[in-house]
N, C-alpha and C positions, 0 to 999 in steps of 0.2 A: 933283397926285395927289388923288384923292377923299378927303374926310375920313372916309369909310367904307371905308378901304383894307382893313380887317380882314374885310369881308364875303366877299371871295374865299377866303381861307384857311378861314373859317368854313364856307362852302358845301362846299368840297372835303372838309374834315374830317368834316362831318356826313354827307356821302354815303358816304365810305369806311367810317365807323362803321356806317352803315345797311346797306351791302353785307355787311360782316362779320357783322352780326346776322342778316341774311336767309340767308346761307350756312350759318350754324350752326343756325338753327331750322328751315329748310326748309319754311316755311309761305308759301303764296301771298299771304296777307293781310299778311305782313310785307314789303311792297314797299319797296325802297330809297328810292324817291322819296317815298312817303308818310311813311316814318320820318324822312327828312331834313327834310321840311316840318314834321313834329311837333317837331323839334329847333329849327329856325331861327325859325319864327313866334313862339314864346314869347320868344325872345331879342330879336327886333325889337320886340315889345311892351314888354318890360321896359326896353329901352334907349331907347324912344320914337324909333326910327330910321324915318323915312318910307321907303316902298318905293322911291321915286325915287332916294334916296341909296344904298340897298342895291343897287339895280340898277346904278347908275353904278359902284359899287365892284367889282362882279363882272361887268362888261360883257364881259370877255374870254370867259367861258363862253358867253354869248349869241352872240358872234362865231364860236365854234367849232361852233355848231349846224348850220349849213349844210354845212361840210366833213364833219361826222360823218354826215350823211345821204348825202353822195356816197360815203363810205367803204363804205356798204352794197352798193356795186357788186361788191365782192370775192366774197361768197358767191353772187351772181348768176352771175358768170363761172364759178365752180366747178361750178354746176349747169346750165350752158348746154345740155348735151346733152339733159337732160330738158325744159328749157324749149322747145327747138326741136321736140321730139316732141309737145308738148302746147299749143302756142302759141294755137291757136284756142279751146280750152277755157279757158285762162287769161285771154285777152282778154274772152271772154264773161262769165266769172265776175266779173271786175273791173268790167266795164261795168254789169252788173246790180247789183252791190254798191254801186258809187259812186252810181248813180241812186237806189237804195233809200235810202241814207244821206242824200242831199240832200233827197229828197222827204219822207221820214218826219220828219226833224228840223224842216224848215221848216213842214210841214203841222201838226204837233203844236203848234209855237210859235204859228202863226196861229190855230188852233182855241182855244188858251188865252188869246187876246186880245193877243198880242205885237204890237208895232208893226212896220212893214216893216223898220225899221233893225235891230231885235233879231232878226227872222227871218233877215235877210241875215247877221247876225253868227253865228247858229247853223248856217247851211247847210253851211259847210265843216268841221264839227267832226270828221269822220272822216279827215282827211288831216293830214300832218305840219305842224308849226307855221309854218314860213316860207311854205308854199303857202297854208295856211288864212288867214293874215293878209293875204296879197296878194289872195286871192279876196274876202275880206270887205271890204277897202278898195275894190276895184273895184265892189262892189255897194252901196257907201255904208253898210256896216256898221261895227262898232267892232272894229278888229283886236285890241286888247288883251283884250277880252272873248272874242273868238274863240280866242285863245291859251288862255284858261282853259277854254273848252269842249273844246278839243283835249286839254288836260291831264286833264280829267275822263273823257273817252272813253278815253284811253290807259290811265289807272289802272284803270278798270273792266275793260277788256279784259285787262290784265296780271294782275289779281287774280282775275277770274271767268271769263275766256275759256276756259281749259282745262277748268274744272269744267263749263261749259255744253256744250262739245264732247263731253266724256265722257258727260254726261247724255243727249245726243241721239244717241249712238252713232257719232260721227264719228271714225273710226280712221285713215284714210289720212293719211300725213304731209303730202302736197301739199295736200289739202283743208283740213287743220287750219291749215297755214301761210297759205294764201290767205285763209281766214276771219279769222284774227287780224290779218294785215296790212291787210285791207280795212276792218275795223271799228275797230282801235285803233292804227294807224300805228306810230311808232317805239317807243313804250313797250311795246306788245304784241309787236313784233318782237324787242325785247331779251329779253323773257321767253321767247318762242318759241325763240330761239337758245340760251338756257340749257337748255331742255328737250330740244331735238333740233336739231343743226346744219342738217340738211336742211330741217326745218320752218322754221327761221329764214331760210333762203335763199328759200323760197317766200313767206314773210311779207314779206321785203325786196322781192321782185318785186311783190307786190300793193301795197305801200306806194308804190312808184314809179309803177306804172301807174295806180293810183287817183288819185294826185296829179295826173297829167297829164290824165286823163279829167275829173276834177272841175274843174280850171282851165279846160278847154275848154268843158264843158257848162254850168257854173254861170251864165254871163251869159245863156244862153238859157232854162234851166230856171226860174230865179228869176222873171223877168217872167211866164212862163206860170202859175206857181203863184200869183203875186199877182193875176193876172186871174181865175183860177178860185176862189181861196180868200180873197183879200184883201177 
């Protein structure tokens, strides 16, 4: 057993406490993931526990990540009638969104002087963590940093996504869900599902489709961007 066996109960307790706080205060800025991080990081620093040992102690949660993504198929099934009626629009939106996310992130990184490795690391930032890490590795990026980029994109989408959608007058449930899932994957989808179940279903759909599109297009888009911008 890992000598940091207590990292698993600490993580679960911090997250449950954060969720309770978020449900009570009803503020988008009080995101459970952010609050849990604010609790755990100081504890790791005070105990001088390296991240590698913390991760080993709570590896079970990481192993549950992929089954959790698969579980998002349930709301998709329940909205299947709407998906069939709008599948062309949905595929088009996800294709454009995925391409925009890949090109914009990579282009900005290269323009700011990033190395090809860092650019490849940032490219899959808008898809869920397992896919982003696999895509990053295939492009010779750094999967661990890709996971952090995914986390940042997800938190920003969960915290600011609905505010921006309201600001720009996006009112249709399907449109809001597709936008959130496209830009901020699982964390945004979790927030969308809390706001509206149907919105969460469309966000789940965008999460899955954008992950597939990104994994298929990234090996072709990245070399082109490097040729034009590198």
